[in-house]
C-alpha positions in Angstrom: 0.1 0.1 0.0 1.4 3.5 -0.9 2.1 6.0 1.8 -0.5 8.5 0.6 -3.3 5.7 1.0 -2.1 5.0 4.5 -2.2 8.7 5.4 -5.7 8.9 3.9 -7.1 6.0 5.9 -5.2 7.3 9.0 -7.0 10.7 8.6 -10.3 8.9 8.3 -9.7 6.9 11.3 -8.7 10.0 13.4 -11.8 11.8 12.2 -14.1 9.1 13.4 -12.2 9.0 16.7 -12.7 12.7 17.3 -16.5 12.4 16.2 -16.8 9.6 18.8 -15.0 11.6 21.6 -17.1 14.5 20.9 -20.2 12.3 21.2 -19.0 10.8 24.5 -18.1 14.1 25.8 -21.4 15.7 25.1 -23.3 12.9 26.7 -20.7 13.1 29.8 -21.7 16.6 30.3 -25.4 16.1 29.8 -25.3 13.1 32.3 -22.9 14.8 34.8 -20.9 11.6 35.0 -18.4 9.8 32.7 -20.0 8.2 29.7 -17.9 6.0 27.4 -19.4 4.1 24.4 -17.7 1.0 23.3 -16.9 0.2 19.8 -19.4 -2.8 19.9 -22.1 -0.8 21.3 -21.7 1.8 18.5 -21.7 -1.1 15.9 -24.8 -2.6 17.4 -26.5 0.7 17.2 -25.5 1.4 13.7 -25.8 -2.0 12.0 -27.1 -4.8 14.3 -27.4 -7.3 11.6 -23.8 -6.9 10.3 -22.5 -7.4 13.9 -24.5 -10.7 14.2 -23.3 -11.8 10.8 -19.7 -10.9 11.6 -19.8 -12.9 14.9 -21.4 -15.9 13.2 -18.8 -15.7 10.3 -15.7 -15.5 12.5 -17.1 -18.4 14.6 -18.0 -20.5 11.7 -14.7 -19.9 9.8 -12.2 -19.9 12.7 -12.2 -21.4 16.2 -15.0 -20.0 18.3 -12.4 -18.7 20.9 -11.1 -16.2 18.3 -14.1 -14.3 18.7 -14.3 -14.6 22.5 -10.6 -13.9 23.1 -9.7 -11.8 20.1 -12.5 -9.9 18.7 -14.8 -9.2 21.5 -12.3 -7.6 23.8 -11.4 -5.1 21.0 -15.2 -4.4 20.7 -15.3 -3.5 24.3 -12.7 -0.9 24.0 -14.0 2.8 23.8 -14.7 3.9 20.1 -12.4 6.8 20.3 -9.5 5.0 21.7 -9.8 2.1 19.1 -10.1 4.3 16.1 -7.6 6.8 17.5 -5.1 4.1 18.2 -5.4 2.6 14.6 -5.3 5.9 13.1 -2.1 6.9 14.9 -0.6 3.6 14.0 -1.4 4.1 10.4 -0.1 7.7 10.4 3.1 6.5 11.9 3.6 3.8 9.3 2.8 6.1 6.6 4.9 9.1 7.9 7.3 10.8 5.6 10.9 9.6 6.2 13.8 11.9 6.7 16.5 11.5 4.0 19.8 10.6 5.4 22.7 11.8 3.3 25.7 9.6 3.7 28.9 10.8 2.5 31.8 8.4 2.1 35.3 9.7 1.7 
Protein backbone atom coordinates (compact mmCIF):
# COMPACT_ATOMS: atom_id res chain seq x y z
CA UNK A 1 0.00 0.00 0.00
CA UNK A 2 1.36 3.39 -0.85
CA UNK A 3 2.16 6.04 1.71
CA UNK A 4 -0.58 8.43 0.62
CA UNK A 5 -3.24 5.73 1.08
CA UNK A 6 -1.99 5.01 4.60
CA UNK A 7 -2.16 8.71 5.45
CA UNK A 8 -5.63 8.99 3.95
CA UNK A 9 -6.98 6.05 5.97
CA UNK A 10 -5.22 7.38 9.08
CA UNK A 11 -6.97 10.72 8.68
CA UNK A 12 -10.36 8.98 8.27
CA UNK A 13 -9.80 6.88 11.38
CA UNK A 14 -8.70 9.92 13.37
CA UNK A 15 -11.77 11.82 12.18
CA UNK A 16 -14.01 9.00 13.39
CA UNK A 17 -12.15 9.01 16.71
CA UNK A 18 -12.71 12.74 17.16
CA UNK A 19 -16.41 12.40 16.33
CA UNK A 20 -16.77 9.56 18.84
CA UNK A 21 -14.88 11.53 21.51
CA UNK A 22 -17.11 14.57 20.99
CA UNK A 23 -20.23 12.36 21.20
CA UNK A 24 -19.00 10.80 24.44
CA UNK A 25 -18.02 14.20 25.81
CA UNK A 26 -21.44 15.63 25.03
CA UNK A 27 -23.17 12.70 26.71
CA UNK A 28 -20.82 13.03 29.69
CA UNK A 29 -21.68 16.69 30.17
CA UNK A 30 -25.41 16.00 29.84
CA UNK A 31 -25.35 13.10 32.32
CA UNK A 32 -22.88 14.80 34.70
CA UNK A 33 -20.94 11.54 34.95
CA UNK A 34 -18.39 9.80 32.74
CA UNK A 35 -20.05 8.16 29.74
CA UNK A 36 -17.91 5.99 27.49
CA UNK A 37 -19.39 4.12 24.54
CA UNK A 38 -17.66 0.95 23.35
CA UNK A 39 -17.03 0.15 19.72
CA UNK A 40 -19.34 -2.87 19.94
CA UNK A 41 -22.14 -0.70 21.28
CA UNK A 42 -21.73 1.77 18.41
CA UNK A 43 -21.62 -1.07 15.88
CA UNK A 44 -24.71 -2.63 17.44
CA UNK A 45 -26.61 0.66 17.21
CA UNK A 46 -25.53 1.50 13.65
CA UNK A 47 -25.78 -1.94 12.01
CA UNK A 48 -26.96 -4.70 14.36
CA UNK A 49 -27.38 -7.29 11.61
CA UNK A 50 -23.83 -6.91 10.36
CA UNK A 51 -22.53 -7.37 13.91
CA UNK A 52 -24.45 -10.64 14.19
CA UNK A 53 -23.27 -11.78 10.75
CA UNK A 54 -19.66 -10.90 11.58
CA UNK A 55 -19.86 -12.88 14.81
CA UNK A 56 -21.34 -15.96 13.13
CA UNK A 57 -18.86 -15.71 10.24
CA UNK A 58 -15.82 -15.51 12.54
CA UNK A 59 -17.09 -18.33 14.74
CA UNK A 60 -17.90 -20.49 11.71
CA UNK A 61 -14.67 -19.96 9.76
CA UNK A 62 -12.26 -19.80 12.70
CA UNK A 63 -12.28 -21.36 16.13
CA UNK A 64 -15.03 -19.90 18.36
CA UNK A 65 -12.38 -18.77 20.83
CA UNK A 66 -11.10 -16.31 18.21
CA UNK A 67 -14.26 -14.28 18.69
CA UNK A 68 -14.27 -14.63 22.48
CA UNK A 69 -10.58 -13.89 23.09
CA UNK A 70 -9.62 -11.77 20.09
CA UNK A 71 -12.49 -9.80 18.63
CA UNK A 72 -14.85 -9.28 21.56
CA UNK A 73 -12.25 -7.58 23.80
CA UNK A 74 -11.53 -5.17 20.94
CA UNK A 75 -15.23 -4.35 20.73
CA UNK A 76 -15.26 -3.48 24.44
CA UNK A 77 -12.64 -0.74 23.94
CA UNK A 78 -14.03 2.82 23.74
CA UNK A 79 -14.64 3.83 20.15
CA UNK A 80 -12.43 6.92 20.31
CA UNK A 81 -9.53 4.88 21.69
CA UNK A 82 -9.84 2.07 19.14
CA UNK A 83 -10.09 4.30 16.08
CA UNK A 84 -7.59 6.81 17.47
CA UNK A 85 -5.04 4.09 18.15
CA UNK A 86 -5.47 2.58 14.69
CA UNK A 87 -5.29 6.04 13.13
CA UNK A 88 -2.07 6.92 14.94
CA UNK A 89 -0.58 3.54 13.99
CA UNK A 90 -1.37 4.07 10.29
CA UNK A 91 -0.11 7.65 10.47
CA UNK A 92 3.16 6.43 11.99
CA UNK A 93 3.59 3.75 9.35
CA UNK A 94 2.77 6.22 6.55
CA UNK A 95 4.91 9.07 7.83
CA UNK A 96 7.42 10.80 5.60
CA UNK A 97 10.90 9.50 6.18
CA UNK A 98 13.81 11.82 6.65
CA UNK A 99 16.45 11.58 3.99
CA UNK A 100 19.82 10.68 5.35
CA UNK A 101 22.75 11.90 3.33
CA UNK A 102 25.68 9.58 3.72
CA UNK A 103 29.00 10.94 2.53
CA UNK A 104 31.80 8.45 2.10
CA UNK A 105 35.34 9.74 1.78
